[in-house]
Every structure is written in C-alpha cells, then in structure tokens.
C-alpha positions in Angstrom: 19.4 -6.1 23.1 18.4 -4.5 25.7 17.3 -0.4 26.5 20.9 0.0 26.4 20.9 -1.4 22.7 18.7 1.0 21.8 20.7 4.6 21.9 17.8 5.7 18.8 15.6 6.8 22.0 17.8 9.6 22.6 16.0 11.3 19.6 12.5 10.6 20.1 10.3 13.5 21.1 9.7 14.2 25.5 6.4 12.8 25.0 7.7 9.2 22.9 8.1 6.4 25.0 10.2 4.1 23.9 8.0 0.8 24.8 4.1 0.8 24.4 2.0 -0.8 26.5 -0.5 -3.5 25.3 -2.5 -1.8 22.0 -5.5 0.3 23.1 -7.9 -2.0 21.3 -8.8 -5.5 20.6 -9.4 -5.5 17.3 -9.8 -3.0 14.7 -13.7 -2.9 14.8 -13.5 -1.7 18.5 -11.2 1.1 17.1 -13.7 2.0 14.5 -16.4 2.3 17.0 -14.4 4.2 19.6 -13.5 6.8 17.0 -17.1 6.8 15.7 -18.6 7.6 19.3 -16.1 10.1 19.7 -16.1 12.2 16.8 -19.7 11.5 15.6 -21.4 13.9 13.0 -17.4 15.3 12.4 -16.4 14.5 8.5 -14.6 11.4 8.2 -13.8 10.9 5.0 -14.4 13.3 1.8 -13.5 11.9 -1.9 -12.6 15.0 -4.5 -12.2 14.5 -7.9 -10.2 16.3 -10.3 -13.2 19.1 -11.1 -13.7 19.6 -7.8 -17.2 17.7 -7.0 -17.0 15.8 -4.1 -19.1 13.7 -1.5 -18.5 13.1 2.3 -19.0 10.4 5.0 -19.2 11.2 9.1 -17.8 9.1 11.3 -21.0 8.5 12.5 -22.1 7.5 8.9 -18.9 5.4 8.3 -19.8 3.5 11.3 -23.5 2.7 10.9 -22.5 1.7 7.2 -19.8 -0.4 8.3 -22.3 -2.0 10.5 -24.5 -2.5 7.6 -22.0 -4.2 5.6 -20.8 -6.4 7.8 -24.4 -7.8 9.1 -24.9 -8.7 5.2 -21.4 -10.6 4.4 -22.2 -12.5 7.5 -26.3 -13.2 7.7 -27.0 -12.8 4.0 -23.7 -13.6 2.3 -23.0 -16.8 4.8 -19.8 -15.8 5.1 -17.7 -17.3 8.7 -15.5 -15.7 11.0 -12.2 -15.8 9.0 -13.0 -15.8 5.7 -11.5 -13.9 3.4 -13.0 -11.0 1.4 -11.2 -9.4 -1.4 -11.5 -5.6 -2.2 -10.6 -4.1 -5.7 -11.2 -0.5 -4.9 -9.3 2.9 -5.7 -9.4 5.5 -2.7 -13.0 6.9 -2.7 -16.0 6.3 -0.6 -16.2 3.1 -0.8 -12.9 2.0 0.2 -13.7 2.6 4.4 -16.9 0.9 4.5 -15.8 -2.6 3.2 -12.8 -2.3 4.9 -13.8 -1.2 8.2 -17.1 -3.5 7.1 -15.4 -6.7 6.6 -13.3 -6.4 9.8 -16.6 -5.7 11.9 -17.4 -8.9 10.3 -15.1 -11.0 11.9 -13.3 -11.6 8.4 -9.7 -11.1 6.5 -9.8 -8.3 4.4 -7.5 -9.3 1.3 -6.6 -6.1 -0.8 -6.1 -6.2 -4.4 -4.5 -3.3 -7.1 -7.7 -2.6 -8.4 -4.9 -1.8 -11.9 -4.5 -5.7 -12.2 -4.6 -7.6 -15.4 -7.4 -10.8 -15.1 -4.6 -12.9 -15.3 -3.0 -10.9 -12.1 -6.3 -11.0 -10.9 -6.3 -14.7 -11.1 -3.2 -15.4 -9.4 -4.1 -13.8 -6.1 -8.0 -15.2 -6.1 -6.5 -18.8 -6.3 -4.2 -18.0 -3.7 -6.6 -15.9 -0.8 -9.2 -17.9 -2.1 -11.8 -15.3 -1.0 -15.6 -16.0 -0.2 -16.8 -12.8 -1.6 -15.4 -9.8 -3.4 -16.4 -5.8 -3.3 -15.0 -4.3 -6.7 -15.3 -0.8 -8.7 -17.8 -0.7 -11.4 -15.0 0.2 -14.0 -12.9 -2.9 -13.7 -15.9 -5.7 -12.8 -15.3 -6.3 -16.9 -12.0 -8.6 -16.2 -14.1 -10.8 -13.5 -15.1 -14.1 -15.8 -11.7 -14.3 -16.9 -9.9 -13.6 -13.1 -12.6 -16.1 -11.9 -12.2 -19.0 -14.4 -9.3 -20.7 -12.0 -11.2 -19.9 -8.3 -15.1 -18.8 -8.5 -15.9 -15.9 -6.4 -20.0 -16.8 -5.3 -20.5 -13.3 -3.4 -20.0 -10.1 -6.0 -20.5 -6.5 -4.2 -20.2 -4.0 -7.3 -19.9 0.0 -6.2 -19.2 2.9 -8.0 -16.6 6.1 -7.9 -19.3 8.9 -7.1 -21.0 6.4 -4.3 -22.8 8.7 -1.6 -22.1 11.8 -3.7 -25.1 14.5 -3.6 -27.4 12.8 -6.3 -26.5 16.1 -8.9 -23.0 15.4 -8.7 -23.2 11.2 -8.8 -25.6 11.5 -11.6 -22.9 14.1 -13.9 -20.2 11.3 -12.8 -22.2 8.4 -14.0 -23.3 9.5 -17.6 -19.6 11.0 -18.3 -18.2 7.3 -17.9 -21.0 5.5 -19.1 -21.6 7.7 -22.4 -18.8 10.0 -22.5 -15.3 8.2 -21.7 -17.2 5.0 -22.0 -15.3 3.6 -18.7 -18.1 1.4 -17.2 -18.6 -1.9 -19.3 -21.3 -4.6 -18.6 -21.6 -6.1 -15.7 -21.7 -10.3 -16.6 -21.2 -12.0 -13.6 -24.2 -11.9 -10.9 -23.5 -9.2 -8.7 -25.3 -7.2 -6.0 -24.9 -2.9 -6.0 -23.0 -2.0 -2.5 -26.1 0.4 -1.5 -28.1 -2.6 -1.7 -26.2 -5.1 0.3 -26.1 -2.1 2.8 -29.7 -2.0 2.9 -30.3 -5.3 2.8 -28.2 -5.4 6.2 -29.8 -2.9 7.7 -33.2 -4.7 7.2 -31.6 -7.7 8.5 -30.6 -5.7 11.3 -34.1 -4.6 12.2 -36.1 -7.7 11.9 -33.5 -9.9 13.8 -32.6 -7.2 16.4 -28.8 -8.0 15.2 -25.9 -5.8 16.7 -22.4 -5.9 14.4 -20.7 -6.2 17.5 -21.2 -9.8 18.6 -18.9 -11.0 15.2 -15.8 -10.0 16.7 -17.2 -10.6 20.7 -14.6 -13.5 20.4 -11.6 -12.6 18.5 -8.4 -11.4 20.4 -6.0 -9.1 19.3 -4.1 -12.3 17.1 -6.3 -13.2 15.0 -5.5 -12.1 11.4 -7.2 -9.3 9.8 -5.7 -8.9 6.6 -3.8 -10.7 3.8 -2.0 -8.0 2.4 -0.2 -9.3 -1.1 3.8 -9.0 -1.5 6.4 -10.6 -4.0 9.6 -12.0 -3.3 12.9 -12.6 -5.4 11.9 -15.3 -6.8 8.2 -13.5 -7.9 6.1 -15.6 -5.9 3.0 -14.2 -4.9 2.4 -14.1 -1.3 -0.2 -13.0 1.3 1.4 -11.5 4.7 -0.9 -12.5 7.6 -1.0 -9.0 9.1 -3.2 -9.5 12.5 -5.5 -6.9 14.6 -2.5 -6.4 16.7 0.2 -5.9 14.3 -2.0 -3.0 12.5 -3.2 -1.5 15.6 0.2 -1.6 17.0 2.1 0.1 14.0 -0.6 2.8 14.1 0.3 3.5 17.8 4.0 3.3 17.0 3.1 6.2 13.9 1.8 8.2 16.0 3.4 8.1 19.1 6.6 9.1 17.1 4.8 12.1 16.3 3.7 13.1 19.4 2.3 16.6 20.1 2.3 16.8 15.7 -0.4 16.4 15.3 -4.2 17.4 16.9 -7.0 14.7 17.5 -10.3 16.1 15.9 -8.1 19.2 14.1 -6.2 17.1 11.5 -7.0 17.6 7.2 -5.2 14.9 5.5 -4.5 14.1 2.3 -4.4 10.5 0.9 -3.1 10.3 -2.7 -1.4 7.2 -2.1 -4.2 4.1 -2.5 -5.3 2.7 0.2 -4.5 -0.8 -1.1 -0.9 0.2 -0.8 0.0 -0.7 2.9 1.0 2.5 3.8 -2.0 4.4 3.4 -4.0 1.7 4.4 -2.3 1.7 8.2 -1.4 5.0 8.7 -3.5 6.9 6.0 -7.4 4.9 6.8 -6.6 3.8 10.1 -4.5 6.2 12.1 -5.9 9.0 10.8 -9.5 7.9 11.4 -8.2 7.3 15.1 -7.2 10.3 14.8 -10.4 12.0 14.7 -9.1 14.0 11.0 -10.6 14.4 7.8 -9.2 12.6 4.9 -9.6 13.9 1.4 -9.0 11.1 -0.8 -8.0 11.3 -4.7 -9.1 8.5 -6.3 -6.0 8.5 -9.0 -3.2 11.1 -8.8 -2.3 11.3 -12.2 -1.7 13.8 -13.9 -1.1 16.1 -10.6 -3.0 18.3 -11.6 -6.0 16.0 -10.3 -4.9 17.0 -6.8 -5.6 20.8 -7.5 -9.0 21.0 -5.9 -8.6 19.4 -3.1 -5.3 21.9 -1.7 -7.9 24.6 -2.6 -10.8 23.9 -1.4 -9.3 21.6 1.7 -7.1 23.0 4.5 -4.7 20.1 4.0 -2.3 19.7 7.2 -0.4 16.0 6.4 -0.3 14.4 3.7 1.9 11.2 2.3 3.5 9.9 -0.8 6.3 8.7 -2.4 9.1 10.4 -4.1 8.3 11.1 -7.4 4.9 12.3 -6.0 6.4 15.2 -4.3 9.1 15.6 -7.2 6.2 16.1 -9.9 4.4 18.5 -7.3 7.2 20.3 -6.8 7.6 20.9 -10.6 3.6 22.0 -11.1 3.5 25.7 -11.7 -0.1 25.4 -9.3 1.8 23.9 -6.7 4.4 26.4 -6.6 2.6 29.6 -7.2 -0.1 28.3 -3.9 1.0 25.8 -1.5 -0.6 24.5 1.0 -0.7 27.3 4.0 -1.8 25.3 6.8 0.5 22.3 5.9 2.9 21.0 8.9 4.6 17.9 7.5 4.7 15.2 4.7 5.6 11.9 5.5 7.9 10.0 2.1 8.1 6.2 1.9 7.9 3.3 -0.5 10.9 4.5 -2.1 14.0 6.1 -1.3 13.5 10.1 -0.9 16.1 12.3 -2.7 18.1 15.1 -0.8 16.9 17.2 -3.8 13.6 16.3 -4.1 12.9 16.8 0.0 14.7 20.2 0.1 13.1 21.3 -3.2 9.8 20.2 -1.2 10.8 22.1 2.2 11.7 25.5 0.0 8.3 25.5 -1.7 6.2 24.8 1.3 8.4 25.9 4.3 7.6 22.7 5.9 9.8 19.8 5.8 9.3 16.2 4.2 10.3 13.4 6.6 11.4 9.9 5.3 10.5 6.8 6.7 11.4 2.6 6.3 9.4 -0.4 5.8 7.7 -3.3 4.2 4.5 -5.0 3.9 5.9 -8.0 6.0 5.9 -5.3 9.6 2.4 -3.3 8.9 4.8 -1.3 7.3 6.5 1.3 9.5 10.2 0.2 11.5 12.1 3.4 10.9 10.8 7.0 11.1 13.2 10.3 11.0 11.7 12.4 14.2 10.4 15.3 13.3 13.2 18.3 13.7 15.8 15.8 14.0 15.8 14.1 10.4 19.0 13.0 8.3 19.7 13.5 4.7 19.8 10.1 3.7 18.9 8.4 6.3 15.5 6.4 7.0 15.5 7.5 10.7 15.1 5.6 13.9 13.1 2.4 14.6 10.0 3.1 16.0 9.0 2.6 19.8 8.6 -1.3 21.1 11.1 -1.9 17.6 13.9 -3.9 17.6 16.7 -3.3 14.8 19.8 -4.6 13.7 22.4 -5.3 10.6 23.0 -9.1 10.6 25.9 -10.9 8.3 25.0 -14.4 6.1 24.3 -16.4 9.1 21.9 -13.8 11.0 24.7 -12.6 13.6 24.6 -9.0 14.2 27.5 -7.5 12.0 30.0 -4.5 14.3 28.6 -1.2 14.0 29.2 0.9 11.3 29.8 -2.5 8.9 26.9 -3.4 6.2 24.4 -6.2 7.1 20.8 -7.0 6.0 18.5 -5.3 7.9 16.9 -7.3 10.1 13.6 -6.0 12.6 11.7 -7.3 15.8 8.6 -6.0 17.0 4.9 -6.2 17.7 4.3 -5.0 14.0 6.0 -8.3 12.7 3.6 -10.1 10.7 2.4 -14.0 11.5 4.0 -15.4 8.6 3.0 -15.5 4.6 -0.3 -17.5 4.3 -0.3 -20.6 3.4 3.4 -21.0 3.1 5.3 -22.2 5.7 8.5 -22.8 4.0 8.8 -19.1 2.7 8.0 -17.7 5.9 11.1 -19.9 7.4 13.4 -18.1 5.0 12.5 -14.6 6.0 11.4 -14.9 9.7 14.2 -16.1 12.3 13.2 -16.5 16.0 10.9 -13.4 15.9 13.6 -11.3 13.5 12.0 -10.1 10.3 14.9 -10.4 7.6 14.3 -7.4 5.2 16.5 -8.3 2.4 17.7 -4.6 2.6 21.5 -3.9 3.1 22.2 -1.1 5.6 24.8 0.8 8.1 23.6 2.1 11.5 25.4 5.1 12.5 26.7 4.9 15.7 23.9 7.2 17.4 21.3 4.8 16.5 20.4 6.1 12.7 19.9 3.7 10.0 20.9 4.3 6.0 20.1 2.1 3.5 23.0 1.3 1.3 22.0 -1.6 -1.6 18.9 -3.6 -2.1 19.7 -7.6 -1.1 16.6 -8.3 -3.5 16.1 -7.7 -7.5 13.3 -6.2 -7.0 12.7 -3.1 -8.9 10.7 0.0 -7.4 8.9 2.2 -9.4 7.2 5.0 -8.0 6.8 3.1 -4.9 5.5 -0.2 -6.2 7.1 -3.2 -5.7 8.1 -4.8 -9.3 9.7 -8.4 -9.3 11.9 -9.5 -12.3 10.8 -13.1 -12.4 7.2 -11.8 -12.7 8.6 -9.8 -16.5 10.6 -12.3 -17.2 8.2 -15.3 -17.1 5.5 -13.2 -19.2 8.4 -12.0 -21.7 9.3 -16.1 -21.5 5.6 -16.8 -23.7 6.2 -14.7 -27.0 7.3 -16.9 -29.5 9.7 -14.0 -30.9 11.6 -14.0 -27.5 14.8 -16.6 -26.9 16.1 -15.7 -23.9 15.5 -12.7 -21.4 16.8 -10.9 -18.0 15.0 -7.9 -16.5 16.8 -5.2 -14.0 15.7 -1.6 -12.4 17.7 1.2 -14.2 17.5 5.4 -12.6 15.0 7.0 -13.5 13.9 10.2 -13.3 10.4 10.2 -13.3 9.7 6.7 -11.4 13.2 6.6 -9.1 13.4 2.9 -11.1 12.3 1.9 -14.4 12.5 -1.7 -15.7 14.8 -3.0 -18.2 14.4 -6.2 -20.5 17.2 -7.6 -21.9 16.8 -9.5 -25.2 17.9 -12.6 -27.2 15.6 -12.5 -30.0 14.4 -16.0 -31.3 13.1 -13.8 -33.9 15.2 -11.0 -35.9 11.8 -9.1 -37.2 11.2 -8.6 -33.2 10.5 -5.2 -32.1 10.5 -3.5 -28.6 7.1 -2.2 -29.3 6.1 -5.9 -29.7 7.6 -6.3 -26.5 5.4 -3.6 -25.1 2.1 -4.6 -26.8 2.7 -8.5 -25.9 3.8 -7.3 -21.9 0.4 -5.0 -21.3 -1.8 -8.0 -22.6 -0.5 -9.7 -19.1 1.1 -6.9 -16.8 0.2 -4.1 -15.0 1.1 -0.4 -16.7 3.9 -0.2 -14.1 5.3 -4.0 -14.4 6.0 -3.1 -18.9 9.4 -3.0 -19.9 10.1 1.3 -19.8 13.6 0.3 -22.2 14.4 -2.7 -24.1 18.0 -3.9 -25.0 18.5 -6.8 -27.5 21.7 -8.6 -26.8 23.4 -11.8 -28.9 23.7 -13.2 -26.0 23.5 -13.0 -21.6 25.5 -13.5 -18.9 25.3 -17.0 -17.6 27.0 -18.6 -14.7 28.7 -21.8 -15.1 25.4 -24.1 -14.5 23.6 -21.9 -17.1 21.7 -19.7 -14.8 21.4 -15.5 -16.3 23.4 -13.1 -13.9 21.6 -10.0 -13.5 24.0 -8.8 -11.5 26.6 -8.7 -14.1 24.0 -6.6 -16.1 23.4 -4.4 -13.4 27.0 -3.9 -13.0 27.4 -2.6 -17.0 24.5 -0.3 -16.4 26.1 1.4 -13.6 29.7 1.2 -15.5 28.1 3.0 -18.3 26.4 5.3 -15.9 23.2 4.7 -18.0 19.7 5.2 -17.1 15.9 6.4 -18.7 
C-alpha cells in the first residue's frame, strides 16, 4: 500500500503529517525526564475521592519519586534489566510513580487488574513470572493464594490516599480500616511504597547513583510492557509492547488531535482505569507528555464519584466507554451543570452508540469522538478526526498506519466489501509473551489481524460490521467465553454449558450462560454464586437459561453461533 492508497489522509487537519519520523524519545524514561524538565512544579496528577478529598504531585515530584523507586528496584530488590514488575493498582498517585519507576529501572511493566480474584492473579503471575509486585493494600490479602504457583520475592504495598495531606490521609485510612473494613491483614513479607522510596533515596545519596543509568543502554525496540489480553481460545496472552510502540502511538494520537490540545494548558479527567491500555497510553503517557493536569478517579462507580472532580477542576478532556457517557447523560447533577471548559471527549473500548453521542453533545455542547484499537496495537489504530466525525464509524487510520480489510487467506477484499480488519504500523506489538504459535496466528508479514469484520468506505473511513471473535465486551472490558465455561463446568450440578454475549442497555453487552443441568435442583443463584468465587464481577453471567440440550456440530462441538442466532431472532437482551 502506497501513499496513493491512503484516501483517508484527505481528512487529516492542516497540521497533521501523514507519516511521522522516528519517535521523539528513545525510551519512556527519557519522555518522563523531558516532561519533568519542561513543566517542573506544575501539577501533574491529582487524585480526587468522591468526597472531594485529594492529593496532588507535581512533575518534579513524580520525576524524583520514580527515580527513587527505580534505584530501589535495581539496587535493593536486585532486579536486572528486562525483569518483570507487576503493578496491581487502581487510579491514584501511586500508579504513575510505580509505572514510571519500573520504566526508569529498565524493567518490564506488567499491568494487573486490581479487581482480579486470587485465581485470576495466579494465572497471570505464572505466565509473566514477575520479580516484584506493587499492589494496593485493599487487595493484598489475596496474595498467599495468588502466589502459590509463582512466589514473588519483592512485594511493595501502597494505599489509596498515598501522598495526600496528613489529615485526609489519616481520615481515609481510619475509615478503610475500622468503618468499611476494606483493609485486611497482609500475611506476606512486604515493604511500604514510601519506605521503598526512602531506601532508594538513601542509596542514591550514599552511592551517588543517577537513575538514568539503568536505561542508558536500552533501545526503542526493547520491551516496556506486558499488557494482557485474551483470545478466542480464552488463553491469557501478554502482548509485548515496546518503548517504540507506546511512544509512537502516543505521538500518533496527539498528532491526529493537532492544535485542539495545548501543551501545559489541559486538565484531563481519568475515570478509565490506567491498567487498561487506552488509558495507559493516552491518559497516562500522552497527557504527561502534554504537560496536562491529570485528575485521577480511583473508582467511577457509582457515577456520583465523579461529581466533585467536575465541580472542583476545569476539565478540558476526558475519555471513557459508551456506558460511562451514557450513565453521565442520565445523571441529574451532570445534566444540570455540564462541564464548562470541556473541549471534547474520546470514546473507545466498545462501540459508541449514536444516541449516546448525540445526547452527550446536546448536554455538553461538545463532541464525543470514537476511535478503535486493540491491546496488540498499543492500542489506537483509527480515530474520527475532530469536526469530521461520522456516526457509526471508527474513523480513519492514524498517521504512519496502514489498514485494510482482508479475506480468510489474508488477501485484500474489493473496496466496500466486508473483511477482517488488518493493521500495520510502528504501534503494532512485537508479539505475545512466550507464545510464538499464538503470535503467528495473529501477525502475518507485519500485519495484525484484529478479528473484527469491517468495511472501508470509498474515502477511507472504516466501519465495524461484525465481530469474528467470540469475545464479549462488558462496559469496555473483554470477556472470553471459554474462561467462563471452564469455571461453570467445575460446578458439580452442571452437565454442559455455553456462554455468549447479548445486548444490554447498561453495559453494551452482558454475559449469558446456557446450562444443561446435572442436578435438577440447580438454580441461577447457585450458578452466579459459584462464578463469583472464581471470576471478576463483570465476567459473572448476568443471565442464565436452562436447556435440555445445546446445539452441536456433527463432531460434538457446541455451536455458540446458533445460540447467538436464536437470541438475535428472538430479539432478546438484558
């Protein structure tokens, strides 16, 4: 494909380059140091709790603290370049310190969902084999069970109000410990994050260590992050994202936005969890590079948790999934007093419903722009240009990105015909961690096969028309039927089961399980209770339908596609 084959570039803004040069930074550590040098004492991150209590760190503080952590990891914990460090944190001031410290140490960051059950944690730890873990205290009680398969030698524990002023920090701690009792005893050896930083500072002073020595020998193509995704088989896979992948995708996204965002002037609201790849690349990295103040929301549920952030800060940009925007559209406090400084908002992670986008613009007076991407592409592949957005479209490819629709043999289909969306560019992952066979199935000659069926319009806009994979998307989170079916099959009262996604007004899609009983007395409540013991909440089947038999192929394979067709024909949803 040549530049003549990219009709979408006609929709780029006047300042948007079709091809970007080499990334501006060699490593993410360089990016962090450069931003700190430019913005110094300006506020970088503010964590805002539902009651308005907050804490803020400046660019200079984030830089110094992440240096201290890098020194601790290398000199005290004994890690080496390329060792993995798992981070299991909600949005809060500890997250950027942890992430940036790992990058500066020359280690590989492994994002772990803090809501995972011990069973889910164990699977990811066994695959990534981290040498250290930085975890929020609220979930550290899961560690004894989670580490049975892979003991982690270095455990660093933090808290939600870390680096808040003393009084609110103390109040939050007392409430968590004695009122709602979310903090349980930690039964594994560990060090507190502030103590780890103090130890790192001590080594820096004693041995005259500069943290930038750890990534001096690194290249843009060294691994920066293992970002876990699933597959149609339900096998957990770690996408190896390099420093180049993440930095380039950050620059591609910012390039598309042109002059709509100003350096040192933006206030971003981060309600999406930063362990999610979109928030990680765009909210965390891109807006740090931009010199923005990033307002972090530890938990956006209920949506009233966002109220004080909108009231207290002049939010100019935010990101989210369709369900978040749909929810805000129906909150009286939001509709009565929409954000006055908002420029636009970005939607991803799941399909943006046109009615939600229209209502959002009616309330705020600003557009809600949809993009598209995957974990394996760092993640952004396409984006709707501001002022040229199309309803039902995922937009046009980013600069330096090629996108086409292909058939089962990987050959481009005729223009206007549906085919599997394939993408090629510098943001595409290096491969799956220790899974060459899975990599070979997904990447062909540098092209990433997304598993989604799309159509390209004559002028270069793309539309997703179907999903090739069996994946279910619940509020922007990927859910894989095999994992749930495996869990359900362990229940002694279940003979057979199948799981699909069905439409749901609240979450976009909901998980529905079809079950053949072994025990006649089995109930929906029994199945949900069993699921909650092994699965994160959004994976637990919302709907259960009991059947005498499930549709099967001639060789006995349960046919999910037939169940989906039945649901579609009957117009069923949640």
